[in-house]
PQR file of N, CA, C, O and H, with PARSE charges and radii, in Angstrom:
ATOM      1  N   MET A   1       0.922  -1.233   0.062 -0.4000 1.5000
ATOM      2  CA  MET A   1      -0.083   0.101   0.049 -0.0000 2.0000
ATOM      3  C   MET A   1       0.875   1.356  -0.053  0.5500 1.7000
ATOM      4  O   MET A   1       0.657   2.292  -0.821 -0.5500 1.4000
ATOM      5  N   LYS A   2       1.885   1.283   0.744 -0.4000 1.5000
ATOM      6  CA  LYS A   2       2.885   2.347   0.816 -0.0000 2.0000
ATOM      7  C   LYS A   2       3.483   2.745  -0.391  0.5500 1.7000
ATOM      8  O   LYS A   2       3.588   3.920  -0.744 -0.5500 1.4000
ATOM      9  H   LYS A   2       2.062   0.522   1.369  0.4000 1.0000
ATOM     10  N   ASN A   3       3.889   1.734  -1.047 -0.4000 1.5000
ATOM     11  CA  ASN A   3       4.652   1.753  -2.275 -0.0000 2.0000
ATOM     12  C   ASN A   3       3.718   2.315  -3.503  0.5500 1.7000
ATOM     13  O   ASN A   3       4.195   3.091  -4.331 -0.5500 1.4000
ATOM     14  H   ASN A   3       3.803   0.780  -0.760  0.4000 1.0000
ATOM     15  N   ARG A   4       2.453   1.903  -3.561 -0.4000 1.5000
ATOM     16  CA  ARG A   4       1.459   2.549  -4.413 -0.0000 2.0000
ATOM     17  C   ARG A   4       1.222   3.767  -4.279  0.5500 1.7000
ATOM     18  O   ARG A   4       1.022   4.483  -5.260 -0.5500 1.4000
ATOM     19  H   ARG A   4       2.065   1.272  -2.888  0.4000 1.0000
ATOM     20  N   LEU A   5       1.201   4.278  -2.878 -0.4000 1.5000
ATOM     21  CA  LEU A   5       1.006   5.773  -2.683 -0.0000 2.0000
ATOM     22  C   LEU A   5       2.163   6.482  -2.953  0.5500 1.7000
ATOM     23  O   LEU A   5       1.986   7.651  -3.294 -0.5500 1.4000
ATOM     24  H   LEU A   5       1.365   3.696  -2.081  0.4000 1.0000
ATOM     25  N   LEU A   6       3.425   6.037  -2.881 -0.4000 1.5000
ATOM     26  CA  LEU A   6       4.681   6.635  -3.173 -0.0000 2.0000
ATOM     27  C   LEU A   6       4.619   6.850  -4.875  0.5500 1.7000
ATOM     28  O   LEU A   6       4.802   7.899  -5.492 -0.5500 1.4000
ATOM     29  H   LEU A   6       3.569   5.087  -2.604  0.4000 1.0000
ATOM     30  N   ASN A   7       4.351   5.720  -5.324 -0.4000 1.5000
ATOM     31  CA  ASN A   7       4.278   5.642  -6.908 -0.0000 2.0000
ATOM     32  C   ASN A   7       3.411   6.693  -7.391  0.5500 1.7000
ATOM     33  O   ASN A   7       3.776   7.408  -8.324 -0.5500 1.4000
ATOM     34  H   ASN A   7       4.203   4.867  -4.823  0.4000 1.0000
ATOM     35  N   ALA A   8       2.270   6.845  -6.817 -0.4000 1.5000
ATOM     36  CA  ALA A   8       1.097   7.849  -7.263 -0.0000 2.0000
ATOM     37  C   ALA A   8       1.411   9.142  -6.995  0.5500 1.7000
ATOM     38  O   ALA A   8       0.909  10.014  -7.705 -0.5500 1.4000
ATOM     39  H   ALA A   8       1.973   6.264  -6.059  0.4000 1.0000
ATOM     40  N   LEU A   9       2.197   9.458  -6.042 -0.4000 1.5000
ATOM     41  CA  LEU A   9       2.791  10.819  -5.485 -0.0000 2.0000
ATOM     42  C   LEU A   9       3.846  11.196  -6.622  0.5500 1.7000
ATOM     43  O   LEU A   9       3.851  12.297  -7.173 -0.5500 1.4000
ATOM     44  H   LEU A   9       2.604   8.749  -5.466  0.4000 1.0000
ATOM     45  N   VAL A  10       4.643  10.275  -6.881 -0.4000 1.5000
ATOM     46  CA  VAL A  10       5.826  10.660  -7.753 -0.0000 2.0000
ATOM     47  C   VAL A  10       5.270  10.859  -9.120  0.5500 1.7000
ATOM     48  O   VAL A  10       5.814  11.695  -9.842 -0.5500 1.4000
ATOM     49  H   VAL A  10       4.638   9.381  -6.433  0.4000 1.0000
ATOM     50  N   ALA A  11       4.266  10.195  -9.549 -0.4000 1.5000
ATOM     51  CA  ALA A  11       3.626  10.220 -10.934 -0.0000 2.0000
ATOM     52  C   ALA A  11       3.006  11.556 -11.095  0.5500 1.7000
ATOM     53  O   ALA A  11       3.171  12.263 -12.089 -0.5500 1.4000
ATOM     54  H   ALA A  11       3.824   9.516  -8.963  0.4000 1.0000
ATOM     55  N   ILE A  12       2.154  11.920  -9.876 -0.4000 1.5000
ATOM     56  CA  ILE A  12       1.609  13.089  -9.961 -0.0000 2.0000
ATOM     57  C   ILE A  12       2.521  14.490  -9.931  0.5500 1.7000
ATOM     58  O   ILE A  12       2.242  15.522 -10.540 -0.5500 1.4000
ATOM     59  H   ILE A  12       2.020  11.346  -9.068  0.4000 1.0000
ATOM     60  N   LEU A  13       3.529  14.299  -9.182 -0.4000 1.5000
ATOM     61  CA  LEU A  13       4.490  15.331  -9.168 -0.0000 2.0000
ATOM     62  C   LEU A  13       5.215  15.511 -10.386  0.5500 1.7000
ATOM     63  O   LEU A  13       5.586  16.629 -10.742 -0.5500 1.4000
ATOM     64  H   LEU A  13       3.756  13.460  -8.687  0.4000 1.0000
ATOM     65  N   LEU A  14       5.462  14.363 -11.115 -0.4000 1.5000
ATOM     66  CA  LEU A  14       6.112  14.468 -12.378 -0.0000 2.0000
ATOM     67  C   LEU A  14       5.265  15.228 -13.398  0.5500 1.7000
ATOM     68  O   LEU A  14       5.691  16.155 -14.086 -0.5500 1.4000
ATOM     69  H   LEU A  14       5.160  13.454 -10.826  0.4000 1.0000
ATOM     70  N   THR A  15       4.148  14.790 -13.423 -0.4000 1.5000
ATOM     71  CA  THR A  15       3.107  15.238 -14.465 -0.0000 2.0000
ATOM     72  C   THR A  15       2.734  16.802 -14.076  0.5500 1.7000
ATOM     73  O   THR A  15       2.362  17.600 -14.937 -0.5500 1.4000
ATOM     74  H   THR A  15       3.802  14.036 -12.865  0.4000 1.0000
ATOM     75  N   ILE A  16       2.862  17.113 -12.821 -0.4000 1.5000
ATOM     76  CA  ILE A  16       2.782  18.696 -12.560 -0.0000 2.0000
ATOM     77  C   ILE A  16       4.089  19.405 -12.953  0.5500 1.7000
ATOM     78  O   ILE A  16       4.058  20.537 -13.435 -0.5500 1.4000
ATOM     79  H   ILE A  16       3.165  16.465 -12.122  0.4000 1.0000
ATOM     80  N   SER A  17       5.180  18.772 -12.757 -0.4000 1.5000
ATOM     81  CA  SER A  17       6.401  19.444 -13.110 -0.0000 2.0000
ATOM     82  C   SER A  17       6.532  19.451 -14.742  0.5500 1.7000
ATOM     83  O   SER A  17       7.014  20.452 -15.272 -0.5500 1.4000
ATOM     84  H   SER A  17       5.205  17.852 -12.365  0.4000 1.0000
ATOM     85  N   ALA A  18       6.159  18.475 -15.449 -0.4000 1.5000
ATOM     86  CA  ALA A  18       6.116  18.530 -17.059 -0.0000 2.0000
ATOM     87  C   ALA A  18       5.341  19.514 -17.375  0.5500 1.7000
ATOM     88  O   ALA A  18       5.782  20.307 -18.206 -0.5500 1.4000
ATOM     89  H   ALA A  18       5.768  17.662 -15.018  0.4000 1.0000
ATOM     90  N   THR A  19       4.025  19.734 -16.829 -0.4000 1.5000
ATOM     91  CA  THR A  19       3.163  20.609 -17.203 -0.0000 2.0000
ATOM     92  C   THR A  19       3.680  22.034 -17.147  0.5500 1.7000
ATOM     93  O   THR A  19       3.494  22.859 -18.041 -0.5500 1.4000
ATOM     94  H   THR A  19       3.667  19.090 -16.154  0.4000 1.0000
ATOM     95  N   LEU A  20       4.388  22.266 -15.952 -0.4000 1.5000
ATOM     96  CA  LEU A  20       5.109  23.465 -15.637 -0.0000 2.0000
ATOM     97  C   LEU A  20       5.971  23.837 -16.707  0.5500 1.7000
ATOM     98  O   LEU A  20       5.813  24.914 -17.281 -0.5500 1.4000
ATOM     99  H   LEU A  20       4.540  21.595 -15.226  0.4000 1.0000
ATOM    100  N   VAL A  21       6.910  23.000 -17.038 -0.4000 1.5000
ATOM    101  CA  VAL A  21       7.921  23.258 -18.208 -0.0000 2.0000
ATOM    102  C   VAL A  21       7.179  23.654 -19.391  0.5500 1.7000
ATOM    103  O   VAL A  21       7.486  24.678 -20.002 -0.5500 1.4000
ATOM    104  H   VAL A  21       7.038  22.125 -16.572  0.4000 1.0000
ATOM    105  N   ILE A  22       6.189  22.878 -19.763 -0.4000 1.5000
ATOM    106  CA  ILE A  22       5.607  23.216 -20.956 -0.0000 2.0000
ATOM    107  C   ILE A  22       4.913  24.604 -20.918  0.5500 1.7000
ATOM    108  O   ILE A  22       4.984  25.374 -21.876 -0.5500 1.4000
ATOM    109  H   ILE A  22       5.940  22.046 -19.266  0.4000 1.0000
ATOM    110  N   TRP A  23       4.302  24.868 -19.882 -0.4000 1.5000
ATOM    111  CA  TRP A  23       3.385  26.077 -19.548 -0.0000 2.0000
ATOM    112  C   TRP A  23       4.543  27.299 -19.638  0.5500 1.7000
ATOM    113  O   TRP A  23       4.182  28.363 -20.140 -0.5500 1.4000
ATOM    114  H   TRP A  23       4.245  24.242 -19.104  0.4000 1.0000
ATOM    115  N   GLN A  24       5.805  27.175 -19.203 -0.4000 1.5000
ATOM    116  CA  GLN A  24       6.651  28.258 -19.093 -0.0000 2.0000
ATOM    117  C   GLN A  24       7.243  28.346 -20.267  0.5500 1.7000
ATOM    118  O   GLN A  24       7.655  29.473 -20.539 -0.5500 1.4000
ATOM    119  H   GLN A  24       6.099  26.310 -18.795  0.4000 1.0000
ATOM    120  N   GLY A  25       7.432  27.455 -21.112 -0.4000 1.5000
ATOM    121  CA  GLY A  25       7.949  27.367 -22.552 -0.0000 2.0000
ATOM    122  C   GLY A  25       6.939  28.193 -23.395  0.5500 1.7000
ATOM    123  O   GLY A  25       7.335  28.655 -24.465 -0.5500 1.4000
ATOM    124  H   GLY A  25       7.096  26.539 -20.891  0.4000 1.0000
ATOM    125  N   SER A  26       5.678  28.410 -22.994 -0.4000 1.5000
ATOM    126  CA  SER A  26       4.852  29.281 -23.735 -0.0000 2.0000
ATOM    127  C   SER A  26       4.910  30.639 -23.482  0.5500 1.7000
ATOM    128  O   SER A  26       4.209  31.369 -24.182 -0.5500 1.4000
ATOM    129  H   SER A  26       5.356  28.036 -22.125  0.4000 1.0000
ATOM    130  N   PHE A  27       5.597  31.117 -22.632 -0.4000 1.5000
ATOM    131  CA  PHE A  27       5.621  32.445 -22.457 -0.0000 2.0000
ATOM    132  C   PHE A  27       6.146  33.246 -23.580  0.5500 1.7000
ATOM    133  O   PHE A  27       7.046  32.821 -24.304 -0.5500 1.4000
ATOM    134  H   PHE A  27       6.166  30.524 -22.063  0.4000 1.0000
ATOM    135  N   SER A  28       5.566  34.455 -23.739 -0.4000 1.5000
ATOM    136  CA  SER A  28       5.998  35.384 -24.942 -0.0000 2.0000
ATOM    137  C   SER A  28       5.981  36.688 -24.465  0.5500 1.7000
ATOM    138  O   SER A  28       4.940  37.231 -24.094 -0.5500 1.4000
ATOM    139  H   SER A  28       4.835  34.800 -23.151  0.4000 1.0000
ATOM    140  N   PHE A  29       7.291  37.332 -24.450 -0.4000 1.5000
ATOM    141  CA  PHE A  29       7.471  38.692 -23.983 -0.0000 2.0000
ATOM    142  C   PHE A  29       7.185  39.713 -25.128  0.5500 1.7000
ATOM    143  O   PHE A  29       7.089  40.896 -24.800 -0.5500 1.4000
ATOM    144  H   PHE A  29       8.136  36.891 -24.752  0.4000 1.0000
ATOM    145  N   GLY A  30       7.036  39.363 -26.466 -0.4000 1.5000
ATOM    146  CA  GLY A  30       6.733  40.340 -27.283 -0.0000 2.0000
ATOM    147  C   GLY A  30       7.974  41.372 -27.240  0.5500 1.7000
ATOM    148  O   GLY A  30       9.146  41.045 -27.053 -0.5500 1.4000
ATOM    149  H   GLY A  30       7.113  38.403 -26.732  0.4000 1.0000
ATOM    150  N   ASP A  31       7.542  42.547 -27.427 -0.4000 1.5000
ATOM    151  CA  ASP A  31       8.560  43.523 -27.477 -0.0000 2.0000
ATOM    152  C   ASP A  31       9.274  43.918 -26.111  0.5500 1.7000
ATOM    153  O   ASP A  31      10.356  44.504 -26.079 -0.5500 1.4000
ATOM    154  H   ASP A  31       6.590  42.813 -27.579  0.4000 1.0000
ATOM    155  N   PHE A  32       8.564  43.539 -25.004 -0.4000 1.5000
ATOM    156  CA  PHE A  32       9.200  43.677 -23.656 -0.0000 2.0000
ATOM    157  C   PHE A  32      10.432  42.989 -23.687  0.5500 1.7000
ATOM    158  O   PHE A  32      10.632  41.869 -24.156 -0.5500 1.4000
ATOM    159  H   PHE A  32       7.685  43.063 -25.030  0.4000 1.0000
ATOM    160  N   LYS A  33      11.300  43.802 -23.112 -0.4000 1.5000
ATOM    161  CA  LYS A  33      12.770  43.395 -22.745 -0.0000 2.0000
ATOM    162  C   LYS A  33      12.879  43.179 -21.170  0.5500 1.7000
ATOM    163  O   LYS A  33      13.045  44.192 -20.492 -0.5500 1.4000
ATOM    164  H   LYS A  33      11.138  44.713 -22.731  0.4000 1.0000
ATOM    165  N   PRO A  34      12.809  42.108 -20.616 -0.5600 1.5000
ATOM    166  CA  PRO A  34      13.000  41.774 -19.278  0.2800 2.0000
ATOM    167  C   PRO A  34      14.271  42.497 -18.670  0.5500 1.7000
ATOM    168  O   PRO A  34      15.236  42.657 -19.417 -0.5500 1.4000
ATOM    169  N   ALA A  35      14.324  42.885 -17.533 -0.4000 1.5000
ATOM    170  CA  ALA A  35      15.540  43.404 -16.714 -0.0000 2.0000
ATOM    171  C   ALA A  35      16.398  42.383 -16.499  0.5500 1.7000
ATOM    172  O   ALA A  35      15.975  41.254 -16.746 -0.5500 1.4000
ATOM    173  H   ALA A  35      13.540  42.755 -16.926  0.4000 1.0000
ATOM    174  N   VAL A  36      17.713  42.531 -16.022 -0.4000 1.5000
ATOM    175  CA  VAL A  36      18.606  41.482 -15.661 -0.0000 2.0000
ATOM    176  C   VAL A  36      18.033  40.856 -14.408  0.5500 1.7000
ATOM    177  O   VAL A  36      18.190  39.636 -14.368 -0.5500 1.4000
ATOM    178  H   VAL A  36      18.056  43.448 -15.821  0.4000 1.0000
ATOM    179  N   GLU A  37      17.388  41.412 -13.348 -0.4000 1.5000
ATOM    180  CA  GLU A  37      16.964  40.668 -12.238 -0.0000 2.0000
ATOM    181  C   GLU A  37      15.761  39.770 -12.680  0.5500 1.7000
ATOM    182  O   GLU A  37      15.499  38.725 -12.084 -0.5500 1.4000
ATOM    183  H   GLU A  37      17.261  42.403 -13.381  0.4000 1.0000
ATOM    184  N   GLN A  38      15.061  40.209 -13.720 -0.4000 1.5000
ATOM    185  CA  GLN A  38      13.848  39.292 -13.997 -0.0000 2.0000
ATOM    186  C   GLN A  38      14.289  38.253 -14.801  0.5500 1.7000
ATOM    187  O   GLN A  38      13.654  37.200 -14.756 -0.5500 1.4000
ATOM    188  H   GLN A  38      15.274  41.058 -14.204  0.4000 1.0000
ATOM    189  N   THR A  39      15.541  38.370 -15.744 -0.4000 1.5000
ATOM    190  CA  THR A  39      15.869  37.333 -16.298 -0.0000 2.0000
ATOM    191  C   THR A  39      16.740  36.232 -15.379  0.5500 1.7000
ATOM    192  O   THR A  39      16.818  35.038 -15.668 -0.5500 1.4000
ATOM    193  H   THR A  39      16.057  39.226 -15.780  0.4000 1.0000
ATOM    194  N   LEU A  40      17.276  36.756 -14.408 -0.4000 1.5000
ATOM    195  CA  LEU A  40      17.859  35.780 -13.434 -0.0000 2.0000
ATOM    196  C   LEU A  40      16.636  34.950 -12.550  0.5500 1.7000
ATOM    197  O   LEU A  40      16.791  33.803 -12.132 -0.5500 1.4000
ATOM    198  H   LEU A  40      17.213  37.726 -14.174  0.4000 1.0000
ATOM    199  N   VAL A  41      15.515  35.683 -12.372 -0.4000 1.5000
ATOM    200  CA  VAL A  41      14.377  35.036 -11.659 -0.0000 2.0000
ATOM    201  C   VAL A  41      13.894  34.005 -12.603  0.5500 1.7000
ATOM    202  O   VAL A  41      13.717  32.863 -12.178 -0.5500 1.4000
ATOM    203  H   VAL A  41      15.388  36.615 -12.711  0.4000 1.0000
ATOM    204  N   PHE A  42      13.666  34.289 -13.820 -0.4000 1.5000
ATOM    205  CA  PHE A  42      13.172  33.264 -14.778 -0.0000 2.0000
ATOM    206  C   PHE A  42      14.124  32.224 -15.029  0.5500 1.7000
ATOM    207  O   PHE A  42      13.621  31.112 -15.189 -0.5500 1.4000
ATOM    208  H   PHE A  42      13.810  35.217 -14.165  0.4000 1.0000
ATOM    209  N   PHE A  43      15.481  32.307 -15.112 -0.4000 1.5000
ATOM    210  CA  PHE A  43      16.369  31.320 -15.310 -0.0000 2.0000
ATOM    211  C   PHE A  43      16.302  30.479 -13.766  0.5500 1.7000
ATOM    212  O   PHE A  43      16.155  29.257 -13.779 -0.5500 1.4000
ATOM    213  H   PHE A  43      15.890  33.210 -14.982  0.4000 1.0000
ATOM    214  N   SER A  44      16.387  31.018 -12.824 -0.4000 1.5000
ATOM    215  CA  SER A  44      16.340  30.407 -11.373 -0.0000 2.0000
ATOM    216  C   SER A  44      15.067  29.344 -11.356  0.5500 1.7000
ATOM    217  O   SER A  44      15.230  28.174 -11.011 -0.5500 1.4000
ATOM    218  H   SER A  44      16.506  32.011 -12.813  0.4000 1.0000
ATOM    219  N   ILE A  45      13.986  29.792 -11.701 -0.4000 1.5000
ATOM    220  CA  ILE A  45      12.614  29.166 -11.758 -0.0000 2.0000
ATOM    221  C   ILE A  45      12.918  27.959 -12.789  0.5500 1.7000
ATOM    222  O   ILE A  45      12.702  26.788 -12.477 -0.5500 1.4000
ATOM    223  H   ILE A  45      13.854  30.743 -11.981  0.4000 1.0000
ATOM    224  N   SER A  46      13.449  28.353 -14.072 -0.4000 1.5000
ATOM    225  CA  SER A  46      13.505  27.316 -15.035 -0.0000 2.0000
ATOM    226  C   SER A  46      14.413  26.208 -14.563  0.5500 1.7000
ATOM    227  O   SER A  46      14.166  25.047 -14.886 -0.5500 1.4000
ATOM    228  H   SER A  46      13.624  29.304 -14.325  0.4000 1.0000
ATOM    229  N   LEU A  47      15.501  26.528 -13.778 -0.4000 1.5000
ATOM    230  CA  LEU A  47      16.560  25.542 -13.424 -0.0000 2.0000
ATOM    231  C   LEU A  47      15.864  24.743 -12.381  0.5500 1.7000
ATOM    232  O   LEU A  47      16.036  23.524 -12.373 -0.5500 1.4000
ATOM    233  H   LEU A  47      15.702  27.472 -13.515  0.4000 1.0000
ATOM    234  N   LEU A  48      15.137  25.278 -11.549 -0.4000 1.5000
ATOM    235  CA  LEU A  48      14.380  24.520 -10.192 -0.0000 2.0000
ATOM    236  C   LEU A  48      13.442  23.548 -10.916  0.5500 1.7000
ATOM    237  O   LEU A  48      13.582  22.347 -10.685 -0.5500 1.4000
ATOM    238  H   LEU A  48      14.997  26.268 -11.555  0.4000 1.0000
ATOM    239  N   ILE A  49      12.571  23.930 -11.703 -0.4000 1.5000
ATOM    240  CA  ILE A  49      11.666  23.200 -12.514 -0.0000 2.0000
ATOM    241  C   ILE A  49      12.379  22.105 -13.247  0.5500 1.7000
ATOM    242  O   ILE A  49      11.930  20.962 -13.164 -0.5500 1.4000
ATOM    243  H   ILE A  49      12.457  24.906 -11.890  0.4000 1.0000
ATOM    244  N   PHE A  50      13.372  22.335 -13.904 -0.4000 1.5000
ATOM    245  CA  PHE A  50      14.147  21.377 -14.657 -0.0000 2.0000
ATOM    246  C   PHE A  50      14.641  20.321 -13.591  0.5500 1.7000
ATOM    247  O   PHE A  50      14.327  19.138 -13.728 -0.5500 1.4000
ATOM    248  H   PHE A  50      13.737  23.263 -13.971  0.4000 1.0000
ATOM    249  N   LEU A  51      15.409  20.746 -12.535 -0.4000 1.5000
ATOM    250  CA  LEU A  51      15.879  19.789 -11.696 -0.0000 2.0000
ATOM    251  C   LEU A  51      14.886  18.865 -10.948  0.5500 1.7000
ATOM    252  O   LEU A  51      15.171  17.694 -10.697 -0.5500 1.4000
ATOM    253  H   LEU A  51      15.663  21.706 -12.424  0.4000 1.0000
ATOM    254  N   LEU A  52      13.614  19.484 -10.573 -0.4000 1.5000
ATOM    255  CA  LEU A  52      12.533  18.755  -9.887 -0.0000 2.0000
ATOM    256  C   LEU A  52      12.155  17.605 -11.074  0.5500 1.7000
ATOM    257  O   LEU A  52      12.114  16.388 -10.892 -0.5500 1.4000
ATOM    258  H   LEU A  52      13.383  20.435 -10.777  0.4000 1.0000
ATOM    259  N   THR A  53      11.920  18.246 -12.199 -0.4000 1.5000
ATOM    260  CA  THR A  53      11.425  17.159 -13.136 -0.0000 2.0000
ATOM    261  C   THR A  53      12.541  15.936 -13.354  0.5500 1.7000
ATOM    262  O   THR A  53      12.196  14.765 -13.194 -0.5500 1.4000
ATOM    263  H   THR A  53      11.953  19.235 -12.347  0.4000 1.0000
ATOM    264  N   VAL A  54      13.593  16.213 -13.644 -0.4000 1.5000
ATOM    265  CA  VAL A  54      14.602  15.110 -13.618 -0.0000 2.0000
ATOM    266  C   VAL A  54      14.852  14.311 -12.606  0.5500 1.7000
ATOM    267  O   VAL A  54      15.255  13.163 -12.791 -0.5500 1.4000
ATOM    268  H   VAL A  54      13.873  17.164 -13.773  0.4000 1.0000
ATOM    269  N   THR A  55      14.619  14.880 -11.266 -0.4000 1.5000
ATOM    270  CA  THR A  55      14.693  14.097 -10.078 -0.0000 2.0000
ATOM    271  C   THR A  55      13.576  13.255  -9.987  0.5500 1.7000
ATOM    272  O   THR A  55      13.765  12.117  -9.556 -0.5500 1.4000
ATOM    273  H   THR A  55      14.292  15.813 -11.116  0.4000 1.0000
ATOM    274  N   LEU A  56      12.430  13.608 -10.318 -0.4000 1.5000
ATOM    275  CA  LEU A  56      11.071  12.899  -9.992 -0.0000 2.0000
ATOM    276  C   LEU A  56      11.076  11.851 -11.028  0.5500 1.7000
ATOM    277  O   LEU A  56      10.642  10.732 -10.756 -0.5500 1.4000
ATOM    278  H   LEU A  56      12.277  14.532 -10.668  0.4000 1.0000
ATOM    279  N   GLY A  57      11.608  12.181 -12.381 -0.4000 1.5000
ATOM    280  CA  GLY A  57      11.627  11.088 -13.470 -0.0000 2.0000
ATOM    281  C   GLY A  57      12.449  10.089 -13.062  0.5500 1.7000
ATOM    282  O   GLY A  57      12.097   8.948 -13.360 -0.5500 1.4000
ATOM    283  H   GLY A  57      11.961  13.091 -12.601  0.4000 1.0000
ATOM    284  N   PHE A  58      13.707  10.271 -12.305 -0.4000 1.5000
ATOM    285  CA  PHE A  58      14.610   9.301 -11.873 -0.0000 2.0000
ATOM    286  C   PHE A  58      14.188   8.466 -10.891  0.5500 1.7000
ATOM    287  O   PHE A  58      14.503   7.281 -10.782 -0.5500 1.4000
ATOM    288  H   PHE A  58      13.992  11.198 -12.063  0.4000 1.0000
ATOM    289  N   MET A  59      13.320   9.220 -10.022 -0.4000 1.5000
ATOM    290  CA  MET A  59      12.745   8.451  -8.806 -0.0000 2.0000
ATOM    291  C   MET A  59      11.708   7.450  -9.359  0.5500 1.7000
ATOM    292  O   MET A  59      11.624   6.315  -8.888 -0.5500 1.4000
ATOM    293  H   MET A  59      13.064  10.183 -10.110  0.4000 1.0000
ATOM    294  N   LEU A  60      10.897   7.898 -10.394 -0.4000 1.5000
ATOM    295  CA  LEU A  60       9.772   7.088 -11.011 -0.0000 2.0000
ATOM    296  C   LEU A  60      10.485   5.916 -11.908  0.5500 1.7000
ATOM    297  O   LEU A  60       9.950   4.812 -12.005 -0.5500 1.4000
ATOM    298  H   LEU A  60      10.965   8.819 -10.776  0.4000 1.0000
ATOM    299  N   PHE A  61      11.557   6.179 -12.469 -0.4000 1.5000
ATOM    300  CA  PHE A  61      12.232   4.967 -13.170 -0.0000 2.0000
ATOM    301  C   PHE A  61      12.802   4.048 -12.401  0.5500 1.7000
ATOM    302  O   PHE A  61      12.904   2.865 -12.724 -0.5500 1.4000
ATOM    303  H   PHE A  61      11.993   7.076 -12.390  0.4000 1.0000
ATOM    304  N   ARG A  62      13.237   4.575 -11.259 -0.4000 1.5000
ATOM    305  CA  ARG A  62      14.023   3.558 -10.188 -0.0000 2.0000
ATOM    306  C   ARG A  62      12.914   2.742  -9.723  0.5500 1.7000
ATOM    307  O   ARG A  62      13.113   1.528  -9.750 -0.5500 1.4000
ATOM    308  H   ARG A  62      13.154   5.536 -10.996  0.4000 1.0000
ATOM    309  N   ILE A  63      11.596   3.221  -9.231 -0.4000 1.5000
ATOM    310  CA  ILE A  63      10.647   2.446  -8.705 -0.0000 2.0000
ATOM    311  C   ILE A  63      10.083   1.591  -9.677  0.5500 1.7000
ATOM    312  O   ILE A  63       9.826   0.432  -9.353 -0.5500 1.4000
ATOM    313  H   ILE A  63      11.435   4.208  -9.209  0.4000 1.0000
ATOM    314  N   LEU A  64       9.824   2.042 -10.964 -0.4000 1.5000
ATOM    315  CA  LEU A  64       9.363   1.042 -11.957 -0.0000 2.0000
ATOM    316  C   LEU A  64      10.315   0.026 -12.186  0.5500 1.7000
ATOM    317  O   LEU A  64       9.968  -1.140 -12.373 -0.5500 1.4000
ATOM    318  H   LEU A  64      10.033   2.984 -11.227  0.4000 1.0000
ATOM    319  N   MET A  65      11.584   0.422 -12.184 -0.4000 1.5000
ATOM    320  CA  MET A  65      12.579  -0.893 -12.413 -0.0000 2.0000
ATOM    321  C   MET A  65      12.530  -1.862 -11.290  0.5500 1.7000
ATOM    322  O   MET A  65      12.700  -3.075 -11.420 -0.5500 1.4000
ATOM    323  H   MET A  65      11.865   1.370 -12.033  0.4000 1.0000
ATOM    324  N   LYS A  66      12.275  -1.218 -10.139 -0.4000 1.5000
ATOM    325  CA  LYS A  66      12.379  -2.173  -8.682 -0.0000 2.0000
ATOM    326  C   LYS A  66      11.234  -3.099  -8.908  0.5500 1.7000
ATOM    327  O   LYS A  66      11.436  -4.298  -8.719 -0.5500 1.4000
ATOM    328  H   LYS A  66      12.137  -0.233 -10.034  0.4000 1.0000
ATOM    329  N   ILE A  67       9.917  -2.646  -9.334 -0.4000 1.5000
ATOM    330  CA  ILE A  67       8.669  -3.386  -9.446 -0.0000 2.0000
ATOM    331  C   ILE A  67       9.015  -4.366 -10.418  0.5500 1.7000
ATOM    332  O   ILE A  67       8.930  -5.556 -10.115 -0.5500 1.4000
ATOM    333  H   ILE A  67       9.752  -1.672  -9.488  0.4000 1.0000
ATOM    334  N   TRP A  68       9.427  -3.986 -11.644 -0.4000 1.5000
ATOM    335  CA  TRP A  68       9.818  -4.999 -12.752 -0.0000 2.0000
ATOM    336  C   TRP A  68      10.657  -6.024 -12.329  0.5500 1.7000
ATOM    337  O   TRP A  68      10.334  -7.149 -12.713 -0.5500 1.4000
ATOM    338  H   TRP A  68       9.496  -3.020 -11.891  0.4000 1.0000
ATOM    339  N   MET A  69      11.752  -5.917 -11.567 -0.4000 1.5000
ATOM    340  CA  MET A  69      12.639  -6.865 -11.175 -0.0000 2.0000
ATOM    341  C   MET A  69      11.895  -7.773 -10.022  0.5500 1.7000
ATOM    342  O   MET A  69      12.004  -8.998  -9.974 -0.5500 1.4000
ATOM    343  H   MET A  69      12.015  -5.004 -11.255  0.4000 1.0000
ATOM    344  N   ASP A  70      11.262  -7.130  -9.268 -0.4000 1.5000
ATOM    345  CA  ASP A  70      10.610  -7.910  -8.244 -0.0000 2.0000
ATOM    346  C   ASP A  70       9.487  -8.952  -8.870  0.5500 1.7000
ATOM    347  O   ASP A  70       9.348 -10.111  -8.480 -0.5500 1.4000
ATOM    348  H   ASP A  70      11.173  -6.135  -9.307  0.4000 1.0000
ATOM    349  N   ARG A  71       8.759  -8.358  -9.852 -0.4000 1.5000
ATOM    350  CA  ARG A  71       7.756  -9.407 -10.445 -0.0000 2.0000
ATOM    351  C   ARG A  71       8.592 -10.443 -11.371  0.5500 1.7000
ATOM    352  O   ARG A  71       8.169 -11.582 -11.573 -0.5500 1.4000
ATOM    353  H   ARG A  71       8.872  -7.416 -10.168  0.4000 1.0000
ATOM    354  N   ARG A  72       9.723 -10.001 -11.880 -0.4000 1.5000
ATOM    355  CA  ARG A  72      10.269 -11.013 -12.718 -0.0000 2.0000
ATOM    356  C   ARG A  72      10.970 -12.108 -11.820  0.5500 1.7000
ATOM    357  O   ARG A  72      10.978 -13.292 -12.158 -0.5500 1.4000
ATOM    358  H   ARG A  72      10.066  -9.077 -11.716  0.4000 1.0000
ATOM    359  N   ASP A  73      11.540 -11.666 -10.697 -0.4000 1.5000
ATOM    360  CA  ASP A  73      11.989 -12.746  -9.886 -0.0000 2.0000
ATOM    361  C   ASP A  73      10.863 -13.425  -9.110  0.5500 1.7000
ATOM    362  O   ASP A  73      11.194 -14.394  -8.427 -0.5500 1.4000
ATOM    363  H   ASP A  73      11.534 -10.705 -10.423  0.4000 1.0000
ATOM    364  N   GLY A  74       9.639 -13.075  -9.114 -0.4000 1.5000
ATOM    365  CA  GLY A  74       8.628 -13.956  -8.455 -0.0000 2.0000
ATOM    366  C   GLY A  74       8.148 -13.389  -7.140  0.5500 1.7000
ATOM    367  O   GLY A  74       7.311 -13.999  -6.474 -0.5500 1.4000
ATOM    368  H   GLY A  74       9.370 -12.288  -9.669  0.4000 1.0000
TER
END
């Protein structure tokens, strides 16, 4: 039961992270040129979202591989 809850939580967080990455990529500034501070904030947020997505993806992959190995071994 605990593993299923963890798997569901990781899958939900990965989905949210992927949605945020796609949403952030759709930003259009048009003629607006952001200040250096704003650029750094956007870069920091992008980096944080990317690292969260990679971490959650790795966790989900590891969990799925562990489940696959357990089922294969019986």
